[in-house]
Backbone of each chain as ProteinMPNN parsed JSONL, in Angstrom:
{"seq_chain_A": "XXXXXXXXXXXXXXXXXXXXXXXXXXXXXXXXXXXXXXXXXXXXXXXXXXXXXXXXXXXXXXXXXXXXXXXXXXXXXXXXXXXXXXXXXXXXXXXXXXXXXXXXXXXXXXXXXX", "coords_chain_A": {"N_chain_A": [[97.08, 96.049, 89.212], [97.652, 93.86, 92.092], [96.65, 90.429, 92.818], [95.126, 88.755, 95.389], [94.648, 85.837, 96.836], [92.764, 84.066, 99.089], [92.247, 81.306, 101.57], [90.868, 79.13, 103.515], [87.77, 80.269, 102.172], [85.538, 80.29, 103.601], [84.749, 78.639, 106.849], [83.467, 76.535, 109.236], [83.923, 76.09, 112.721], [84.931, 74.228, 115.544], [84.74, 75.395, 118.972], [87.685, 76.094, 120.779], [89.173, 74.854, 118.963], [91.876, 75.319, 116.336], [92.409, 77.374, 113.46], [93.871, 78.051, 110.507], [94.591, 80.545, 108.287], [95.302, 81.122, 104.8], [96.859, 83.063, 102.633], [97.65, 84.216, 99.409], [99.489, 85.909, 97.459], [99.662, 87.429, 93.965], [102.012, 88.655, 93.078], [104.999, 90.001, 94.225], [104.923, 91.685, 97.083], [105.473, 94.722, 99.163], [104.364, 95.191, 101.664], [102.213, 93.395, 104.003], [99.134, 92.79, 105.367], [96.764, 91.679, 108.14], [93.528, 92.029, 108.92], [90.39, 92.187, 110.723], [86.975, 91.818, 110.646], [84.325, 92.132, 112.152], [80.721, 91.068, 112.804], [78.612, 93.113, 110.934], [80.414, 95.477, 111.291], [82.983, 97.833, 110.771], [86.396, 97.402, 109.367], [88.897, 96.11, 111.41], [92.442, 96.581, 111.939], [94.6, 93.789, 112.565], [97.434, 93.082, 112.475], [100.614, 93.431, 111.064], [102.138, 91.791, 108.882], [105.374, 90.718, 108.677], [108.016, 90.063, 106.619], [110.215, 87.134, 107.064], [110.448, 87.828, 109.936], [108.947, 88.385, 113.197], [105.503, 89.336, 113.436], [103.805, 92.642, 113.492], [101.845, 93.609, 115.91], [98.579, 94.847, 116.516], [97.086, 97.19, 119.148], [95.546, 95.307, 121.384], [95.494, 92.682, 120.232], [97.251, 89.683, 120.114], [100.227, 87.66, 119.821], [99.973, 84.939, 120.704], [97.278, 84.5, 120.328], [96.754, 85.019, 117.751], [98.881, 83.928, 115.844], [101.267, 84.803, 113.12], [102.808, 84.093, 110.093], [105.091, 84.771, 107.648], [106.815, 83.805, 105.325], [107.674, 84.54, 102.784], [107.822, 87.184, 100.214], [105.306, 86.881, 98.96], [103.329, 85.442, 100.344], [101.435, 84.601, 103.367], [100.57, 83.622, 106.372], [97.714, 83.373, 108.747], [96.724, 82.382, 112.166], [93.94, 81.547, 113.761], [93.755, 81.025, 117.096], [92.811, 78.748, 119.642], [90.002, 78.87, 119.459], [86.982, 80.77, 120.335], [83.447, 81.641, 120.221], [83.307, 84.307, 120.006], [85.22, 84.919, 118.163], [84.146, 84.773, 115.835], [84.115, 86.069, 112.864], [84.86, 88.036, 109.75], [88.002, 87.379, 108.211], [90.478, 89.297, 106.819], [93.188, 89.594, 104.233], [95.497, 91.81, 103.342], [97.435, 93.529, 101.118], [100.238, 95.709, 99.733], [101.995, 97.118, 97.145], [105.478, 97.836, 95.845], [105.407, 99.948, 94.241], [102.968, 101.099, 94.026], [100.593, 103.146, 95.474], [97.966, 102.311, 96.745], [96.337, 99.963, 98.496], [95.2, 96.487, 98.206], [92.85, 93.779, 98.64], [92.012, 90.575, 99.721], [89.09, 88.268, 99.341], [88.543, 87.46, 101.72], [87.821, 85.504, 104.673], [85.372, 83.801, 106.064], [84.651, 82.943, 109.064], [83.051, 80.953, 111.456], [82.24, 80.267, 114.705], [81.403, 77.631, 116.609]], "CA_chain_A": [[97.266, 95.596, 90.925], [97.899, 92.539, 92.305], [95.459, 89.542, 93.01], [95.065, 88.114, 96.839], [93.835, 84.704, 97.027], [92.525, 83.615, 100.41], [91.791, 79.977, 101.69], [89.639, 78.745, 103.071], [86.823, 81.163, 102.063], [84.618, 80.126, 104.835], [84.825, 77.45, 107.398], [82.674, 76.329, 110.673], [85.015, 75.358, 113.594], [84.321, 74.06, 116.959], [85.499, 76.109, 119.671], [88.734, 75.415, 121.461], [90.346, 74.528, 118.095], [92.633, 76.418, 115.728], [92.252, 77.442, 112.064], [95.244, 78.545, 109.86], [94.132, 81.045, 106.893], [96.366, 81.274, 103.94], [97.014, 84.454, 101.725], [98.771, 84.126, 98.318], [99.752, 87.05, 96.459], [100.444, 86.755, 92.63], [103.108, 89.289, 92.742], [105.798, 90.161, 95.425], [104.412, 93.17, 97.628], [106.28, 94.868, 100.453], [103.507, 95.139, 102.93], [100.925, 92.727, 104.119], [98.37, 92.933, 106.752], [95.607, 90.95, 108.292], [92.36, 92.683, 109.2], [89.172, 91.519, 111.053], [85.598, 92.266, 110.247], [83.108, 91.528, 113.248], [79.609, 90.968, 112.004], [78.062, 94.511, 110.949], [81.182, 96.381, 111.853], [84.176, 97.989, 110.025], [87.65, 96.498, 109.265], [90.02, 96.527, 112.411], [93.813, 95.911, 111.738], [95.156, 92.878, 113.601], [98.682, 93.181, 112.601], [101.325, 93.57, 109.716], [103.109, 90.438, 108.337], [106.646, 91.107, 108.115], [108.538, 88.92, 105.844], [111.251, 86.81, 108.086], [110.522, 88.212, 111.271], [107.81, 88.67, 113.876], [104.36, 90.307, 113.004], [103.786, 93.614, 114.428], [100.481, 93.78, 116.588], [97.97, 96.054, 117.092], [96.628, 96.968, 120.492], [94.259, 94.296, 121.679], [95.72, 91.487, 119.688], [98.219, 89.233, 120.728], [100.767, 86.479, 118.987], [99.673, 83.844, 120.998], [96.243, 84.276, 119.714], [96.733, 85.462, 116.36], [100.156, 83.923, 115.317], [101.296, 84.998, 111.825], [103.747, 83.934, 109.343], [105.344, 85.462, 106.523], [107.941, 83.371, 104.911], [108.426, 85.345, 101.734], [107.186, 88.2, 99.756], [104.106, 86.467, 98.355], [102.558, 84.413, 101.096], [101.395, 84.933, 104.66], [99.205, 83.04, 107.167], [97.013, 84.026, 110.033], [96.163, 81.246, 112.643], [93.24, 81.966, 115.054], [94.06, 79.831, 117.974], [91.765, 78.242, 120.848], [88.887, 79.631, 119.024], [85.52, 80.861, 120.82], [82.461, 82.147, 119.563], [83.667, 85.502, 119.804], [86.111, 84.89, 117.229], [83.502, 84.412, 114.625], [84.257, 87.315, 112.003], [85.439, 87.668, 108.458], [89.36, 87.878, 108.3], [90.936, 89.757, 105.4], [94.524, 89.933, 104.024], [95.704, 93.038, 102.331], [98.848, 93.676, 100.516], [100.608, 97.014, 98.943], [103.277, 96.698, 96.327], [106.52, 98.894, 96.125], [105.236, 101.237, 93.167], [101.779, 101.861, 93.754], [100.26, 103.526, 96.786], [96.762, 101.793, 97.149], [96.257, 98.453, 99.008], [94.42, 95.515, 97.504], [92.32, 92.888, 99.577], [91.515, 89.328, 99.364], [87.95, 88.429, 99.348], [88.002, 87.194, 103.037], [87.639, 84.147, 105.161], [84.539, 84.028, 106.876], [84.61, 82.238, 110.181], [82.072, 80.817, 112.395], [83.038, 79.218, 115.539], [80.164, 77.032, 117.209]], "C_chain_A": [[97.255, 94.235, 90.966], [96.434, 91.726, 92.934], [95.864, 88.873, 94.241], [94.19, 86.868, 96.611], [93.947, 84.331, 98.611], [92.02, 82.096, 100.577], [91.962, 79.65, 103.147], [88.672, 80.189, 102.697], [86.044, 81.271, 103.149], [84.724, 78.954, 105.664], [83.826, 77.491, 108.774], [83.651, 75.623, 111.536], [84.255, 75.204, 114.789], [85.405, 74.803, 117.98], [86.543, 75.445, 120.316], [89.844, 74.808, 120.099], [90.909, 75.611, 117.225], [92.404, 76.48, 114.217], [93.13, 78.541, 111.397], [94.502, 79.034, 108.517], [95.198, 81.419, 106.09], [96.142, 82.352, 103.027], [98.021, 84.461, 100.703], [98.678, 85.255, 97.474], [100.302, 86.713, 95.068], [101.645, 87.81, 92.014], [103.78, 89.671, 94.024], [105.171, 91.672, 96.009], [105.41, 93.502, 98.881], [105.639, 94.93, 101.795], [102.248, 94.187, 102.939], [100.434, 92.856, 105.453], [97.241, 92.082, 106.768], [94.851, 92.038, 109.288], [91.108, 91.598, 109.816], [88.054, 92.329, 110.772], [84.776, 91.688, 110.99], [81.944, 91.851, 112.271], [78.821, 92.692, 112.12], [79.067, 95.425, 111.215], [82.321, 96.786, 110.545], [85.613, 97.264, 110.07], [88.711, 97.03, 110.481], [91.307, 95.739, 112.021], [94.292, 95.027, 112.777], [96.644, 93.05, 113.522], [99.332, 93.275, 111.146], [102.342, 92.737, 109.858], [104.299, 91.02, 108.154], [107.441, 89.824, 107.584], [109.844, 88.709, 106.828], [111.52, 87.354, 109.314], [109.147, 88.315, 111.992], [106.797, 89.528, 113.429], [104.34, 91.421, 113.938], [102.131, 93.861, 114.668], [99.996, 94.853, 116.886], [97.368, 96.109, 118.277], [95.208, 96.141, 120.528], [94.378, 93.003, 120.968], [97.225, 91.168, 119.882], [98.93, 87.962, 119.732], [100.043, 85.167, 119.382], [98.077, 83.392, 120.659], [95.936, 84.01, 118.333], [98.143, 85.061, 115.729], [100.049, 83.925, 113.578], [102.622, 84.549, 111.298], [103.924, 84.501, 108.02], [106.582, 84.717, 105.909], [108.796, 83.861, 103.664], [107.439, 86.35, 101.352], [105.838, 87.917, 99.176], [103.153, 85.658, 99.196], [102.558, 84.688, 102.64], [100.461, 83.824, 105.228], [99.032, 83.688, 108.344], [96.395, 82.644, 110.83], [95.25, 81.791, 113.58], [93.147, 80.739, 115.946], [92.956, 79.659, 119.062], [90.545, 79.089, 120.538], [87.591, 79.695, 119.88], [84.768, 81.387, 119.865], [82.642, 83.742, 119.079], [84.562, 85.814, 118.678], [85.521, 84.881, 115.754], [83.478, 85.888, 113.76], [84.695, 86.903, 110.597], [86.994, 88.421, 108.749], [89.902, 87.99, 106.765], [92.303, 89.946, 105.666], [94.674, 90.969, 103.073], [97.418, 92.993, 102.218], [99.005, 95.101, 100.006], [101.923, 96.561, 98.371], [104.165, 97.985, 96.487], [106.029, 100.072, 95.635], [103.851, 101.835, 93.363], [101.286, 102.09, 95.422], [98.837, 103.09, 97.542], [97.014, 100.216, 97.404], [95.202, 97.793, 98.412], [94.079, 94.495, 98.684], [92.02, 91.682, 98.968], [90.069, 89.336, 99.529], [87.406, 87.865, 100.765], [87.955, 86.066, 103.415], [86.488, 84.358, 106.183], [84.401, 82.862, 107.796], [83.705, 82.145, 111.081], [82.497, 79.801, 113.374], [81.61, 78.804, 116.408], [80.768, 76.348, 118.718]], "O_chain_A": [[96.907, 93.511, 90.033], [95.434, 92.287, 93.381], [96.989, 88.372, 94.22], [93.037, 86.998, 96.198], [95.004, 84.311, 99.241], [91.347, 81.666, 99.64], [92.97, 79.856, 103.823], [89.157, 81.235, 103.129], [85.869, 82.38, 103.653], [84.818, 77.973, 104.925], [83.511, 78.584, 109.243], [84.19, 74.601, 111.111], [83.224, 75.81, 115.079], [86.626, 74.793, 117.823], [86.424, 74.23, 120.473], [91.006, 74.432, 120.255], [90.471, 76.755, 117.343], [92.173, 75.373, 113.732], [93.086, 79.729, 111.717], [93.927, 78.249, 107.764], [96.093, 82.068, 106.632], [94.974, 82.466, 102.656], [99.192, 84.687, 101.011], [97.669, 85.436, 96.792], [101.213, 85.899, 94.918], [102.083, 87.811, 90.864], [103.035, 89.658, 95.004], [105.025, 92.639, 95.262], [106.029, 92.619, 99.476], [106.24, 94.757, 102.855], [101.403, 94.198, 102.044], [101.119, 92.999, 106.466], [96.704, 91.711, 105.724], [95.387, 92.706, 110.172], [90.956, 90.442, 109.422], [88.208, 93.545, 110.662], [84.362, 90.604, 110.579], [82.006, 92.582, 111.282], [78.564, 93.281, 113.17], [78.545, 96.514, 111.45], [82.431, 96.097, 109.531], [85.794, 96.49, 111.01], [89.232, 98.145, 110.474], [91.311, 94.525, 111.813], [94.403, 95.5, 113.909], [97.182, 93.178, 114.621], [98.615, 93.198, 110.149], [103.253, 92.813, 110.683], [104.294, 91.965, 107.365], [107.422, 88.732, 108.153], [110.459, 89.654, 107.322], [112.661, 87.387, 109.776], [108.169, 88.325, 111.244], [107.205, 90.597, 112.976], [104.784, 91.274, 115.077], [101.345, 94.221, 113.793], [100.615, 95.779, 117.412], [96.997, 95.001, 118.665], [94.163, 96.311, 119.9], [93.439, 92.212, 121.053], [98.164, 91.963, 119.849], [98.196, 87.359, 118.948], [99.577, 84.409, 118.531], [97.688, 82.225, 120.703], [95.193, 83.165, 117.833], [98.622, 85.949, 115.023], [99.202, 83.359, 112.888], [103.578, 84.624, 112.07], [102.943, 84.703, 107.305], [107.592, 85.369, 106.173], [110.004, 83.735, 103.46], [106.373, 86.467, 101.957], [105.204, 88.932, 98.889], [102.152, 85.211, 98.636], [103.626, 84.988, 103.172], [99.673, 83.218, 104.503], [99.859, 84.395, 108.92], [95.656, 81.887, 110.201], [95.763, 82.615, 114.337], [92.602, 79.679, 115.637], [92.218, 80.624, 119.258], [90.145, 79.937, 121.336], [87.097, 78.6, 120.151], [85.229, 81.625, 118.749], [82.212, 84.241, 118.038], [84.632, 86.975, 118.276], [86.195, 84.958, 114.728], [82.717, 86.768, 114.163], [84.876, 85.732, 110.263], [87.208, 89.52, 109.261], [89.826, 87.175, 105.846], [92.765, 90.304, 106.749], [93.997, 90.989, 102.045], [98.291, 92.572, 102.978], [97.968, 95.739, 99.829], [102.747, 95.832, 98.924], [103.782, 98.99, 97.086], [106.093, 101.122, 96.274], [103.587, 102.952, 92.919], [101.574, 101.342, 96.357], [98.59, 103.431, 98.699], [97.691, 99.451, 96.717], [94.234, 98.471, 98.068], [94.882, 94.349, 99.606], [91.769, 91.655, 97.763], [89.625, 90.429, 99.882], [86.206, 87.779, 101.027], [88.044, 85.263, 102.487], [86.706, 85.105, 107.137], [84.036, 81.793, 107.307], [83.401, 83.194, 111.65], [82.996, 78.718, 113.07], [80.847, 79.687, 116.798], [80.0, 75.764, 119.482]]}, "seq_chain_B": "XXXXXXXXXXXXXXXXXXXXXXXXXXXXXXXXXXXXXXXXXXXXXXXXXXXXXXXXXXXXXXXXXXXXXXXXXXXXXXXXXXXXXXXXXXXXXXXXXXXXXXXXXXXXXXXX", "coords_chain_B": {"N_chain_B": [[97.218, 108.969, 111.336], [94.748, 111.248, 109.992], [91.33, 111.806, 111.292], [88.35, 110.813, 109.877], [84.909, 111.876, 108.952], [81.873, 110.522, 107.924], [78.441, 110.216, 106.463], [76.074, 107.737, 107.821], [74.39, 106.315, 106.133], [73.3, 106.329, 102.571], [70.947, 107.067, 100.084], [70.425, 106.432, 96.613], [69.043, 106.803, 93.383], [69.004, 104.699, 91.11], [71.034, 105.249, 88.15], [71.311, 107.966, 88.591], [73.565, 110.512, 89.708], [75.586, 109.599, 92.367], [76.638, 111.336, 95.204], [78.906, 111.238, 97.563], [79.992, 112.387, 100.563], [82.596, 113.501, 102.401], [83.931, 114.521, 105.724], [87.157, 115.532, 106.612], [88.592, 117.445, 108.555], [90.916, 117.779, 110.057], [92.827, 117.222, 108.42], [96.408, 116.587, 107.727], [99.197, 118.338, 105.763], [100.517, 116.438, 104.246], [98.978, 114.393, 103.769], [96.751, 112.085, 102.361], [93.87, 111.732, 100.372], [92.018, 108.916, 100.383], [89.796, 106.575, 98.713], [87.71, 103.739, 99.262], [85.741, 101.087, 98.515], [83.457, 98.612, 99.773], [81.845, 95.824, 98.647], [78.901, 93.694, 99.442], [80.012, 90.869, 101.322], [82.525, 90.707, 100.131], [85.914, 91.711, 99.66], [87.449, 95.095, 100.506], [87.807, 97.083, 97.951], [90.044, 99.034, 96.14], [89.071, 102.681, 95.034], [89.615, 105.449, 94.08], [92.277, 108.11, 94.822], [93.607, 111.191, 96.101], [95.533, 114.497, 96.366], [95.241, 117.311, 96.267], [94.148, 118.135, 94.112], [91.307, 117.915, 91.986], [90.323, 114.688, 90.997], [89.883, 112.121, 88.521], [88.73, 108.774, 87.542], [88.262, 105.942, 85.73], [86.29, 104.717, 87.367], [85.022, 106.788, 89.364], [84.83, 109.974, 90.255], [86.817, 112.411, 92.264], [86.204, 114.828, 94.241], [88.004, 117.701, 95.967], [87.966, 119.87, 98.431], [88.898, 123.509, 98.532], [90.408, 124.106, 100.846], [90.816, 121.49, 101.827], [89.608, 120.556, 103.996], [87.361, 118.768, 103.21], [85.717, 116.459, 101.214], [84.255, 115.153, 98.163], [83.167, 112.101, 96.887], [82.163, 111.137, 93.58], [79.848, 109.169, 91.843], [79.035, 108.79, 88.792], [77.031, 107.779, 87.257], [75.2, 106.033, 88.924], [74.706, 102.543, 89.591], [72.894, 99.371, 90.35], [74.944, 97.787, 90.979], [76.786, 99.294, 92.358], [76.158, 99.337, 94.909], [77.07, 99.413, 98.144], [79.544, 99.552, 101.03], [81.076, 102.568, 101.435], [84.244, 103.826, 102.021], [86.087, 106.543, 103.305], [89.407, 107.435, 103.636], [91.885, 109.17, 105.184], [95.512, 109.491, 104.833], [99.158, 109.147, 104.917], [100.715, 108.384, 102.142], [103.181, 106.713, 101.955], [103.913, 106.12, 104.48], [105.346, 104.646, 107.55], [104.121, 102.386, 108.47], [101.988, 101.834, 106.373], [99.311, 100.873, 106.663], [95.603, 100.892, 106.405], [93.506, 102.658, 107.81], [90.216, 102.028, 108.918], [87.072, 103.773, 108.944], [83.65, 104.05, 110.171], [82.253, 104.266, 107.644], [80.324, 104.962, 104.736], [77.23, 103.73, 104.027], [75.873, 102.955, 100.836], [72.992, 102.573, 99.048], [71.652, 101.886, 96.099], [68.95, 102.522, 94.518], [66.313, 100.921, 92.328]], "CA_chain_B": [[96.384, 109.558, 110.38], [93.548, 112.002, 110.314], [90.084, 111.098, 111.255], [87.174, 111.111, 108.679], [83.49, 111.605, 109.307], [80.815, 110.175, 106.846], [77.149, 109.931, 106.851], [75.995, 106.691, 107.981], [73.881, 105.883, 104.952], [72.566, 107.434, 101.802], [70.176, 106.253, 98.944], [70.516, 106.938, 95.342], [68.356, 106.443, 92.343], [69.734, 103.951, 89.732], [71.188, 106.251, 86.73], [71.546, 109.094, 88.834], [74.807, 110.63, 90.335], [75.813, 109.425, 93.797], [77.665, 112.153, 95.663], [79.245, 110.716, 98.869], [80.648, 113.501, 101.351], [83.579, 113.211, 103.756], [84.748, 115.788, 106.332], [88.714, 115.604, 107.449], [89.068, 118.822, 108.91], [92.18, 117.656, 110.661], [93.838, 116.547, 107.705], [97.546, 117.411, 107.461], [99.454, 118.751, 104.365], [101.159, 115.391, 103.4], [98.058, 113.39, 103.781], [95.981, 112.042, 100.806], [92.572, 111.234, 100.629], [91.522, 107.435, 99.423], [88.163, 105.979, 99.039], [87.544, 102.253, 99.062], [84.323, 100.56, 98.936], [83.229, 97.051, 100.022], [80.327, 95.326, 98.298], [78.493, 92.535, 100.527], [80.828, 89.468, 100.977], [83.825, 90.843, 99.263], [87.106, 92.454, 100.292], [87.371, 96.293, 100.054], [88.201, 97.707, 96.707], [90.428, 100.699, 95.949], [88.476, 103.456, 94.119], [90.57, 106.699, 93.946], [92.709, 108.802, 95.733], [93.977, 112.553, 95.329], [96.111, 115.086, 97.352], [94.502, 118.461, 96.599], [93.415, 118.513, 92.92], [90.228, 116.828, 91.725], [90.874, 113.371, 90.248], [88.808, 111.27, 87.838], [89.183, 107.566, 87.042], [86.975, 104.957, 85.185], [85.255, 104.33, 88.437], [84.536, 107.669, 89.82], [85.508, 111.346, 90.593], [86.962, 112.823, 93.758], [86.426, 116.378, 94.565], [88.467, 117.902, 97.385], [87.815, 121.347, 98.55], [90.286, 124.122, 98.459], [91.058, 124.061, 102.134], [91.107, 120.137, 101.852], [88.771, 119.96, 104.817], [86.315, 117.746, 103.1], [85.846, 115.93, 99.927], [82.986, 114.29, 97.661], [83.321, 111.213, 95.742], [81.041, 111.073, 92.729], [79.706, 108.034, 91.067], [78.375, 109.855, 87.778], [75.471, 106.959, 86.721], [75.157, 104.672, 89.872], [73.996, 101.344, 89.15], [72.66, 98.659, 91.432], [76.289, 97.027, 91.515], [77.648, 100.19, 93.234], [75.418, 99.325, 96.378], [78.226, 98.969, 98.857], [79.775, 100.676, 102.057], [82.154, 103.458, 100.951], [84.965, 104.212, 103.138], [86.943, 107.641, 103.09], [90.463, 107.368, 104.495], [93.218, 110.048, 105.039], [96.711, 108.793, 105.178], [100.254, 109.431, 103.988], [100.847, 106.943, 101.336], [104.231, 106.05, 102.174], [104.362, 106.235, 105.913], [105.92, 103.453, 107.979], [103.058, 100.999, 108.344], [101.255, 101.61, 105.137], [98.094, 100.29, 106.894], [94.64, 101.726, 106.254], [92.422, 102.74, 109.182], [88.859, 102.084, 108.393], [85.96, 104.201, 109.967], [82.397, 103.43, 109.787], [81.913, 104.437, 105.923], [78.789, 105.336, 104.257], [76.517, 102.594, 103.143], [75.121, 103.57, 99.901], [72.034, 101.972, 98.746], [71.299, 102.387, 94.952], [67.627, 101.9, 94.037], [65.852, 100.93, 91.028]], "C_chain_B": [[95.242, 110.258, 110.738], [92.338, 111.195, 110.288], [88.996, 111.518, 110.082], [85.868, 111.021, 109.47], [82.647, 111.738, 108.002], [79.269, 109.986, 107.323], [77.146, 108.687, 106.973], [75.52, 105.918, 106.813], [73.43, 107.005, 104.059], [71.991, 106.645, 100.847], [70.554, 107.081, 97.679], [69.651, 106.255, 94.316], [69.287, 105.744, 91.285], [69.819, 105.199, 88.604], [71.516, 107.501, 87.333], [72.985, 109.36, 89.538], [74.895, 110.27, 91.785], [77.134, 110.304, 94.483], [77.776, 111.848, 97.357], [80.3, 111.817, 99.635], [81.702, 112.938, 102.419], [84.16, 114.302, 104.362], [85.964, 115.236, 107.053], [89.272, 116.709, 107.62], [90.373, 118.83, 109.454], [93.342, 117.117, 109.749], [95.228, 117.248, 107.634], [98.191, 117.528, 105.93], [99.989, 117.692, 103.516], [100.021, 114.235, 103.267], [97.101, 113.326, 102.589], [94.566, 111.535, 101.333], [91.98, 110.183, 99.705], [90.05, 107.127, 99.828], [88.186, 104.568, 98.591], [86.098, 102.151, 99.233], [84.363, 98.953, 98.963], [81.697, 96.798, 99.807], [80.322, 94.264, 99.143], [79.441, 91.496, 99.972], [82.068, 89.306, 100.053], [84.897, 91.633, 100.203], [87.005, 93.97, 99.805], [88.016, 96.51, 98.695], [88.511, 99.144, 96.682], [89.468, 101.536, 94.605], [89.138, 104.581, 93.224], [91.195, 107.1, 95.062], [92.924, 110.276, 95.184], [94.596, 113.302, 96.795], [95.269, 116.584, 97.457], [93.9, 118.789, 95.187], [92.24, 117.526, 92.712], [90.861, 115.99, 90.889], [89.48, 112.57, 89.74], [89.487, 110.081, 87.305], [87.968, 106.795, 86.331], [86.032, 104.702, 86.068], [84.393, 105.53, 88.989], [85.285, 109.066, 89.851], [85.589, 111.769, 91.804], [87.224, 114.343, 93.82], [87.126, 116.693, 95.813], [88.531, 119.634, 97.322], [89.084, 122.23, 98.618], [90.971, 124.028, 99.799], [91.413, 122.622, 102.641], [90.55, 119.425, 103.231], [87.634, 118.879, 104.696], [86.351, 117.304, 101.7], [84.556, 115.35, 99.508], [83.345, 113.255, 96.774], [82.093, 111.094, 94.961], [81.164, 109.77, 91.937], [78.78, 108.707, 90.261], [76.864, 109.137, 87.476], [75.804, 105.787, 87.922], [74.362, 103.524, 89.204], [73.851, 100.466, 90.48], [73.848, 97.975, 91.842], [77.082, 98.063, 92.458], [76.674, 100.359, 94.677], [76.665, 98.75, 97.145], [78.396, 99.944, 100.135], [81.074, 101.09, 101.498], [82.903, 104.133, 102.027], [85.919, 105.371, 102.555], [87.985, 107.653, 104.245], [91.454, 108.363, 104.073], [94.477, 109.441, 105.466], [97.993, 109.505, 104.362], [100.569, 108.241, 103.328], [102.074, 106.128, 101.509], [104.82, 105.931, 103.689], [104.464, 104.755, 106.387], [105.369, 102.271, 107.575], [102.276, 100.902, 107.034], [99.82, 100.991, 105.189], [96.899, 101.274, 106.703], [93.925, 101.502, 107.702], [90.994, 102.911, 108.725], [87.862, 102.805, 109.638], [84.771, 103.314, 109.546], [81.883, 103.333, 108.519], [80.498, 104.655, 105.865], [78.233, 104.0, 103.477], [75.526, 103.036, 102.246], [74.115, 102.33, 99.256], [71.573, 102.48, 97.48], [69.96, 101.578, 94.773], [67.068, 101.983, 92.704], [64.849, 102.324, 90.725]], "O_chain_B": [[94.682, 109.935, 111.786], [92.168, 110.201, 109.581], [89.018, 112.62, 109.533], [85.714, 110.278, 110.439], [82.656, 112.689, 107.22], [78.986, 109.638, 108.47], [78.062, 108.117, 106.38], [76.155, 104.921, 106.467], [73.213, 108.169, 104.394], [72.453, 105.514, 100.691], [70.937, 108.249, 97.744], [69.554, 105.034, 94.437], [70.219, 106.325, 90.73], [68.878, 105.925, 88.282], [72.08, 108.273, 86.557], [73.566, 108.353, 89.943], [74.027, 110.834, 92.451], [78.321, 110.018, 94.328], [76.929, 112.158, 98.195], [81.419, 111.977, 99.146], [81.477, 111.976, 103.152], [84.867, 115.057, 103.694], [85.8, 114.519, 108.041], [90.288, 117.064, 107.022], [91.016, 119.874, 109.35], [94.44, 116.703, 110.119], [95.227, 118.47, 107.484], [97.718, 116.863, 105.009], [100.007, 117.815, 102.291], [100.282, 113.21, 102.636], [96.729, 114.312, 101.953], [94.283, 111.068, 102.436], [91.548, 110.403, 98.574], [89.399, 107.344, 100.85], [88.712, 104.295, 97.511], [85.385, 102.899, 99.902], [85.124, 98.229, 98.321], [80.715, 97.25, 100.396], [81.362, 93.807, 99.618], [79.687, 91.226, 98.797], [82.507, 88.321, 99.46], [84.637, 92.073, 101.323], [86.483, 94.137, 98.703], [89.005, 95.795, 98.541], [87.813, 100.113, 96.981], [89.258, 101.055, 93.491], [89.182, 104.612, 91.994], [90.891, 106.663, 96.172], [92.535, 110.602, 94.063], [94.33, 112.941, 97.941], [94.745, 116.961, 98.505], [93.134, 119.751, 95.134], [92.251, 116.419, 93.25], [91.778, 116.331, 90.143], [88.406, 112.44, 90.328], [90.569, 110.156, 86.724], [86.801, 107.164, 86.473], [84.9, 104.448, 85.653], [83.177, 105.376, 89.095], [86.428, 109.102, 89.396], [84.623, 111.622, 92.552], [88.266, 114.916, 93.501], [86.876, 115.967, 96.775], [88.988, 120.382, 96.457], [90.198, 121.721, 98.746], [92.191, 123.86, 99.783], [92.126, 122.448, 103.63], [90.798, 118.277, 103.599], [87.098, 118.27, 105.621], [87.148, 117.91, 100.984], [83.748, 115.042, 100.383], [83.918, 113.639, 95.755], [81.02, 110.957, 95.548], [82.214, 109.328, 91.469], [77.784, 109.213, 90.777], [75.797, 109.751, 87.458], [76.563, 104.832, 87.754], [73.479, 103.7, 88.364], [74.494, 100.71, 91.501], [73.888, 97.546, 92.995], [77.939, 97.652, 93.24], [76.565, 101.399, 95.327], [77.202, 97.706, 96.773], [77.651, 100.903, 100.335], [81.976, 100.327, 101.154], [82.363, 104.888, 102.834], [86.477, 105.207, 101.47], [87.71, 107.81, 105.434], [91.849, 108.474, 102.913], [94.46, 108.845, 106.543], [97.857, 110.248, 103.391], [100.68, 107.169, 103.922], [102.042, 104.927, 101.237], [105.996, 105.69, 103.964], [103.873, 103.822, 105.842], [105.755, 101.421, 106.771], [101.94, 99.775, 106.672], [99.192, 100.648, 104.187], [97.153, 102.471, 106.831], [93.842, 100.509, 108.424], [90.663, 103.955, 108.163], [87.859, 102.524, 110.836], [84.777, 102.282, 108.875], [81.115, 102.415, 108.227], [79.682, 104.543, 106.779], [78.767, 103.426, 102.527], [74.444, 103.459, 102.653], [74.594, 101.22, 99.027], [71.029, 103.581, 97.569], [69.845, 100.354, 94.848], [67.276, 102.959, 91.983], [64.349, 102.495, 89.613]]}, "name": "protein", "num_of_chains": 2, "seq": "XXXXXXXXXXXXXXXXXXXXXXXXXXXXXXXXXXXXXXXXXXXXXXXXXXXXXXXXXXXXXXXXXXXXXXXXXXXXXXXXXXXXXXXXXXXXXXXXXXXXXXXXXXXXXXXXXXXXXXXXXXXXXXXXXXXXXXXXXXXXXXXXXXXXXXXXXXXXXXXXXXXXXXXXXXXXXXXXXXXXXXXXXXXXXXXXXXXXXXXXXXXXXXXXXXXXXXXXXXXXXXXXXX"}
């Protein structure tokens, strides 16, 4: 299975600022996803990162708040914009290759907004 | 994707088998049962999946009932490192989105 690296692993940010999280996969993947995990909760899908086109967002998530890029098959970024304390969560990147049915995950980015 | 129901939490003694149940009574014919786990402060990790036959790998065994309405993940000799939240997910492997929909999962605590 592929290995996903996320940067940063954690950050503490001031409200009103933005943070960009990077996700690098060590092999090409067909699908990449971004999830949010709020404290003590399960994972919630934010969006599917589409290569070369706009991401597909789930209900409750919008591009202005969570812009996503995916310039190639191994890299994606998620930006958390104009942050508030409610954005404090773990953000996880996930990928799936073409020949395997299971998904794999990065270690997550633990974001605290103060 | 079909919904699943899992107990919120379970305890298991170290060295004993951990049997984690999952109900998926609305599973459709082309949906597989997947299990993932999330150890504290880590991303979810794939464990095993199956359609209707029982499956075994180096991590666990998956037992699916004949009517496919429920399944059990078995960790044959649980260790303290198996303490995690275990998620049972049913999905079509190659559906358009290929995303995973996570429920609440079962928090397994392995005790010495």
